[in-house]
N, C-alpha and C positions, 0 to 999 in steps of 0.2 A: 525440780525433783531429780534425785540421783546425781546431782552435780558433784558431790564429793567422790562418788564412785567413778566418775569419768575423768578424773585427774590423771594425766600422764606422769610417768616418772620424771620427765623433763620439767613439768610444772612443779612437781614436788621438790626436785633439786633446786630450781630457781627460788622457790619460796623458802627453802631451808637455807640457801645462801644468803637471802635477805635477812633472815632471822639471826644467823651467825654474825653477819655484818653489824646489825643493830646492837647485839649483845656484847660481842667481843671486838668489834672494830676490824674484823678480818675482811679483806677485799673479797667481794663476791666471786671474782674469777679464781680465787684460791680454793674455793669450796667445790671440789670435784668428787666424783664417785669413789675414787680410791683413797681419798684423804682420810687419815685417822684424826679423830677429834682431838685426842691428847697429843700425839706425836707430831702431826703435820700442822694442825690448826692451833695448838697450844691452848685448848679449852680446858680449864680446870673444873673441878667437880661442882663448884657453885655456879659457874657459867653454864655448865651442862644442864643443871636443874632448870635454869632460866630458858635454855634452848628447848628443853622438853616441854615446859609449860606453854611457851609460845607456840610450839608445834602442835600441841593438843588443841589449842584455841584455833589456830589458823587452818588446820586440816581436819577438824572434827574427829579427832582420834583420842583414845585413852591409852596412855603408855604406863602400865603398872611399874612400880619401883623395881620389881623382880625382873622386868624385861629390859630396863635401862642398861644393865651391865652387858647385854648382848649387842648394844648399839655402839660398836667400836669405830666403824668407819661411816662415812657419809652414805655409802651404798647400803649398809645395814639399816640405817635410819630411813632412807628412801624406800627400800623394799618393805620395811615394817609398816610405814605409813600407807604405802600402796595397798598392802594386804588388809589393814585394819581401819582405814579411813571410813568414817560414817558409822563405826561400831563403838559408840561411847558408853555402852552399858558398864556399870561398875563391876 
């Protein structure tokens, strides 16, 4: 109970790095908090959709399309997931 709420930002970062590696082939060590998805990691819009879907499943979080545009850096995504994890209401 409450496991999703107890995730640290480090755990989220590590999980996100795994997802980015699986989807885009980016080495996990390149996925750091200040990295931009588009500029530094070269994630295109289609790959970003896959990253979002995988993140929703892995972290028990719902990321509405309107919020995706605010997830520019890895830090943005980690902070968003930390705030909303376990909150999957539509």
